[in-house]
FIKOLZA-1660 file (N, C-alpha, C; in steps of 0.1 Angstrom, whole numbers, plus 5000, padded with zeros to 4 digits):
% residues 115
   i   px   py   pz ch aa at
   1 5046 5539 4834  A  X  N
   1 5051 5540 4847  A  X CA
   1 5042 5544 4858  A  X  C
   2 5042 5541 4870  A  X  N
   2 5033 5547 4877  A  X CA
   2 5038 5562 4884  A  X  C
   3 5031 5567 4887  A  X  N
   3 5033 5584 4889  A  X CA
   3 5032 5580 4906  A  X  C
   4 5038 5589 4914  A  X  N
   4 5038 5587 4930  A  X CA
   4 5024 5590 4936  A  X  C
   5 5016 5597 4927  A  X  N
   5 5002 5596 4931  A  X CA
   5 4995 5584 4931  A  X  C
   6 4994 5577 4920  A  X  N
   6 4991 5563 4920  A  X CA
   6 4994 5552 4927  A  X  C
   7 5009 5553 4933  A  X  N
   7 5011 5544 4941  A  X CA
   7 5005 5545 4954  A  X  C
   8 5003 5532 4961  A  X  N
   8 4997 5533 4973  A  X CA
   8 5009 5537 4984  A  X  C
   9 5005 5541 4994  A  X  N
   9 5013 5546 5006  A  X CA
   9 5016 5531 5014  A  X  C
  10 5029 5527 5013  A  X  N
  10 5031 5515 5022  A  X CA
  10 5029 5515 5035  A  X  C
  11 5025 5525 5042  A  X  N
  11 5021 5526 5056  A  X CA
  11 5005 5523 5057  A  X  C
  12 4998 5529 5047  A  X  N
  12 4987 5528 5048  A  X CA
  12 4982 5514 5048  A  X  C
  13 4988 5508 5034  A  X  N
  13 4984 5493 5033  A  X CA
  13 4988 5487 5045  A  X  C
  14 5002 5486 5055  A  X  N
  14 5004 5476 5064  A  X CA
  14 4992 5480 5075  A  X  C
  15 4987 5491 5075  A  X  N
  15 4977 5494 5082  A  X CA
  15 4960 5491 5082  A  X  C
  16 4961 5488 5069  A  X  N
  16 4949 5482 5065  A  X CA
  16 4950 5467 5065  A  X  C
  17 4965 5460 5066  A  X  N
  17 4964 5447 5066  A  X CA
  17 4962 5445 5080  A  X  C
  18 4968 5449 5089  A  X  N
  18 4968 5449 5104  A  X CA
  18 4954 5450 5109  A  X  C
  19 4945 5457 5105  A  X  N
  19 4929 5458 5108  A  X CA
  19 4924 5448 5102  A  X  C
  20 4926 5440 5093  A  X  N
  20 4919 5430 5086  A  X CA
  20 4926 5416 5093  A  X  C
  21 4937 5418 5098  A  X  N
  21 4938 5405 5107  A  X CA
  21 4931 5400 5117  A  X  C
  22 4926 5409 5124  A  X  N
  22 4915 5405 5135  A  X CA
  22 4904 5398 5128  A  X  C
  23 4901 5403 5118  A  X  N
  23 4888 5398 5107  A  X CA
  23 4890 5383 5105  A  X  C
  24 4903 5384 5100  A  X  N
  24 4908 5372 5093  A  X CA
  24 4908 5360 5104  A  X  C
  25 4914 5365 5117  A  X  N
  25 4916 5357 5129  A  X CA
  25 4904 5347 5132  A  X  C
  26 4891 5358 5132  A  X  N
  26 4880 5355 5139  A  X CA
  26 4872 5344 5128  A  X  C
  27 4874 5351 5117  A  X  N
  27 4867 5338 5106  A  X CA
  27 4875 5324 5106  A  X  C
  28 4886 5323 5111  A  X  N
  28 4893 5313 5110  A  X CA
  28 4891 5304 5123  A  X  C
  29 4887 5312 5136  A  X  N
  29 4885 5304 5147  A  X CA
  29 4874 5301 5149  A  X  C
  30 4864 5301 5136  A  X  N
  30 4851 5297 5139  A  X CA
  30 4851 5282 5134  A  X  C
  31 4842 5275 5142  A  X  N
  31 4843 5263 5139  A  X CA
  31 4834 5256 5124  A  X  C
  32 4842 5251 5117  A  X  N
  32 4844 5248 5103  A  X CA
  32 4834 5237 5102  A  X  C
  33 4833 5228 5110  A  X  N
  33 4828 5215 5110  A  X CA
  33 4810 5215 5115  A  X  C
  34 4803 5206 5111  A  X  N
  34 4794 5206 5118  A  X CA
  34 4795 5201 5134  A  X  C
  35 4784 5203 5144  A  X  N
  35 4786 5201 5158  A  X CA
  35 4783 5184 5157  A  X  C
  36 4791 5178 5171  A  X  N
  36 4790 5162 5170  A  X CA
  36 4780 5156 5170  A  X  C
  37 4770 5167 5180  A  X  N
  37 4756 5161 5183  A  X CA
  37 4744 5162 5172  A  X  C
  38 4749 5171 5162  A  X  N
  38 4741 5170 5148  A  X CA
  38 4738 5160 5138  A  X  C
  39 4729 5156 5135  A  X  N
  39 4727 5146 5128  A  X CA
  39 4732 5150 5110  A  X  C
  40 4740 5141 5107  A  X  N
  40 4744 5148 5092  A  X CA
  40 4741 5138 5081  A  X  C
  41 4729 5131 5087  A  X  N
  41 4719 5125 5072  A  X CA
  41 4731 5114 5065  A  X  C
  42 4729 5109 5053  A  X  N
  42 4738 5099 5047  A  X CA
  42 4752 5105 5043  A  X  C
  43 4762 5100 5045  A  X  N
  43 4776 5108 5041  A  X CA
  43 4782 5095 5033  A  X  C
  44 4791 5096 5024  A  X  N
  44 4798 5085 5016  A  X CA
  44 4809 5084 5029  A  X  C
  45 4815 5071 5028  A  X  N
  45 4823 5065 5037  A  X CA
  45 4838 5076 5041  A  X  C
  46 4842 5079 5030  A  X  N
  46 4852 5083 5031  A  X CA
  46 4850 5101 5039  A  X  C
  47 4836 5104 5041  A  X  N
  47 4835 5117 5048  A  X CA
  47 4829 5113 5057  A  X  C
  48 4827 5102 5065  A  X  N
  48 4820 5102 5078  A  X CA
  48 4833 5107 5088  A  X  C
  49 4831 5108 5103  A  X  N
  49 4838 5109 5111  A  X CA
  49 4842 5097 5113  A  X  C
  50 4858 5092 5118  A  X  N
  50 4866 5083 5123  A  X CA
  50 4857 5077 5136  A  X  C
  51 4858 5066 5139  A  X  N
  51 4852 5061 5154  A  X CA
  51 4866 5052 5157  A  X  C
  52 4872 5056 5164  A  X  N
  52 4886 5051 5171  A  X CA
  52 4881 5036 5178  A  X  C
  53 4890 5026 5168  A  X  N
  53 4884 5010 5176  A  X CA
  53 4893 5006 5189  A  X  C
  54 4885 4997 5194  A  X  N
  54 4891 4992 5207  A  X CA
  54 4903 4982 5204  A  X  C
  55 4913 4983 5217  A  X  N
  55 4924 4972 5214  A  X CA
  55 4922 4958 5206  A  X  C
  56 4909 4954 5214  A  X  N
  56 4905 4940 5215  A  X CA
  56 4901 4942 5197  A  X  C
  57 4895 4950 5194  A  X  N
  57 4888 4949 5178  A  X CA
  57 4899 4949 5172  A  X  C
  58 4914 4957 5173  A  X  N
  58 4922 4958 5163  A  X CA
  58 4929 4946 5163  A  X  C
  59 4932 4941 5175  A  X  N
  59 4939 4927 5177  A  X CA
  59 4931 4916 5169  A  X  C
  60 4919 4918 5169  A  X  N
  60 4909 4906 5164  A  X CA
  60 4909 4909 5147  A  X  C
  61 4909 4922 5143  A  X  N
  61 4913 4924 5127  A  X CA
  61 4927 4919 5121  A  X  C
  62 4938 4924 5131  A  X  N
  62 4951 4916 5125  A  X CA
  62 4953 4903 5126  A  X  C
  63 4943 4897 5133  A  X  N
  63 4945 4879 5134  A  X CA
  63 4937 4876 5123  A  X  C
  64 4926 4880 5122  A  X  N
  64 4918 4879 5108  A  X CA
  64 4929 4882 5096  A  X  C
  65 4933 4892 5095  A  X  N
  65 4944 4894 5085  A  X CA
  65 4954 4885 5081  A  X  C
  66 4963 4879 5090  A  X  N
  66 4970 4874 5094  A  X CA
  66 4965 4858 5092  A  X  C
  67 4955 4854 5096  A  X  N
  67 4953 4842 5089  A  X CA
  67 4946 4840 5074  A  X  C
  68 4941 4854 5068  A  X  N
  68 4942 4852 5055  A  X CA
  68 4953 4851 5047  A  X  C
  69 4962 4860 5051  A  X  N
  69 4975 4859 5044  A  X CA
  69 4982 4844 5046  A  X  C
  70 4980 4838 5054  A  X  N
  70 4987 4827 5058  A  X CA
  70 4983 4814 5048  A  X  C
  71 4966 4820 5047  A  X  N
  71 4960 4806 5040  A  X CA
  71 4964 4809 5022  A  X  C
  72 4965 4823 5021  A  X  N
  72 4968 4824 5009  A  X CA
  72 4982 4819 5005  A  X  C
  73 4990 4822 5013  A  X  N
  73 5007 4817 5009  A  X CA
  73 5006 4799 5009  A  X  C
  74 4996 4794 5018  A  X  N
  74 4997 4781 5013  A  X CA
  74 4988 4775 5001  A  X  C
  75 4979 4785 4996  A  X  N
  75 4975 4782 4983  A  X CA
  75 4986 4786 4974  A  X  C
  76 4991 4796 4972  A  X  N
  76 4999 4800 4966  A  X CA
  76 5012 4783 4964  A  X  C
  77 5018 4780 4976  A  X  N
  77 5028 4770 4978  A  X CA
  77 5021 4757 4969  A  X  C
  78 5011 4755 4971  A  X  N
  78 5004 4744 4967  A  X CA
  78 5003 4746 4952  A  X  C
  79 5000 4756 4948  A  X  N
  79 4998 4757 4935  A  X CA
  79 5011 4759 4924  A  X  C
  80 5022 4764 4931  A  X  N
  80 5035 4762 4927  A  X CA
  80 5037 4749 4928  A  X  C
  81 5036 4740 4937  A  X  N
  81 5043 4727 4939  A  X CA
  81 5036 4718 4929  A  X  C
  82 5027 4722 4923  A  X  N
  82 5017 4713 4917  A  X CA
  82 5019 4712 4900  A  X  C
  83 5028 4724 4899  A  X  N
  83 5028 4729 4886  A  X CA
  83 5043 4725 4880  A  X  C
  84 5050 4724 4893  A  X  N
  84 5065 4722 4889  A  X CA
  84 5070 4709 4888  A  X  C
  85 5079 4701 4881  A  X  N
  85 5080 4687 4881  A  X CA
  85 5093 4686 4893  A  X  C
  86 5093 4675 4900  A  X  N
  86 5108 4674 4907  A  X CA
  86 5119 4672 4902  A  X  C
  87 5128 4679 4908  A  X  N
  87 5144 4677 4900  A  X CA
  87 5148 4665 4900  A  X  C
  88 5155 4666 4889  A  X  N
  88 5163 4649 4888  A  X CA
  88 5170 4646 4903  A  X  C
  89 5174 4658 4907  A  X  N
  89 5183 4655 4917  A  X CA
  89 5176 4647 4930  A  X  C
  90 5163 4652 4932  A  X  N
  90 5153 4645 4942  A  X CA
  90 5150 4632 4938  A  X  C
  91 5150 4627 4925  A  X  N
  91 5148 4616 4922  A  X CA
  91 5155 4606 4920  A  X  C
  92 5168 4611 4919  A  X  N
  92 5178 4600 4919  A  X CA
  92 5187 4602 4931  A  X  C
  93 5188 4591 4942  A  X  N
  93 5196 4592 4955  A  X CA
  93 5211 4591 4951  A  X  C
  94 5215 4581 4946  A  X  N
  94 5232 4584 4955  A  X CA
  94 5239 4591 4940  A  X  C
  95 5254 4593 4942  A  X  N
  95 5259 4599 4932  A  X CA
  95 5262 4590 4921  A  X  C
  96 5262 4574 4925  A  X  N
  96 5266 4562 4915  A  X CA
  96 5257 4567 4905  A  X  C
  97 5244 4568 4909  A  X  N
  97 5229 4567 4898  A  X CA
  97 5229 4581 4891  A  X  C
  98 5238 4591 4898  A  X  N
  98 5235 4603 4891  A  X CA
  98 5244 4603 4879  A  X  C
  99 5257 4598 4882  A  X  N
  99 5264 4594 4872  A  X CA
  99 5259 4589 4861  A  X  C
 100 5253 4576 4864  A  X  N
 100 5249 4569 4851  A  X CA
 100 5236 4578 4847  A  X  C
 101 5231 4586 4852  A  X  N
 101 5219 4594 4845  A  X CA
 101 5228 4602 4837  A  X  C
 102 5236 4609 4843  A  X  N
 102 5244 4619 4833  A  X CA
 102 5249 4614 4818  A  X  C
 103 5256 4601 4821  A  X  N
 103 5261 4593 4808  A  X CA
 103 5248 4589 4801  A  X  C
 104 5238 4586 4803  A  X  N
 104 5226 4581 4795  A  X CA
 104 5219 4596 4788  A  X  C
 105 5219 4608 4796  A  X  N
 105 5215 4621 4790  A  X CA
 105 5224 4627 4779  A  X  C
 106 5238 4624 4784  A  X  N
 106 5248 4628 4774  A  X CA
 106 5246 4616 4757  A  X  C
 107 5242 4606 4760  A  X  N
 107 5240 4596 4751  A  X CA
 107 5226 4599 4743  A  X  C
 108 5217 4605 4754  A  X  N
 108 5204 4605 4743  A  X CA
 108 5204 4619 4738  A  X  C
 109 5212 4630 4744  A  X  N
 109 5212 4642 4735  A  X CA
 109 5222 4643 4726  A  X  C
 110 5231 4634 4725  A  X  N
 110 5239 4635 4713  A  X CA
 110 5236 4629 4698  A  X  C
 111 5240 4633 4690  A  X  N
 111 5236 4629 4675  A  X CA
 111 5247 4618 4669  A  X  C
 112 5254 4611 4680  A  X  N
 112 5264 4602 4674  A  X CA
 112 5260 4590 4667  A  X  C
 113 5247 4589 4668  A  X  N
 113 5241 4572 4665  A  X CA
 113 5235 4577 4652  A  X  C
 114 5234 4591 4647  A  X  N
 114 5227 4594 4633  A  X CA
 114 5233 4591 4622  A  X  C
 115 5247 4585 4621  A  X  N
 115 5255 4588 4609  A  X CA
 115 5252 4573 4604  A  X  C
% end
């Protein structure tokens, strides 16, 4: 265990912390980044400072994005429709024909004629 002589005095530690607080505050207040006028040379794109876009540029970008998405949706729709056969319901117009088709299907899928 620590003897009372080895333990630091809490009042002294508090006084040291308060004295160091001013030094820490001045260090944090210093400008961390380079000046905007200063040339930085080449930097990767994720480290470059951002330049805000104008409203017109934003709208143009969104318009292009919307157009790309719309065209992609059309391509997906065309690809999906080209691979899928049309349903029987669309090929057969009225109820009577549908009934006949159902009967024919039953005959076709049954094994009644194989005995």
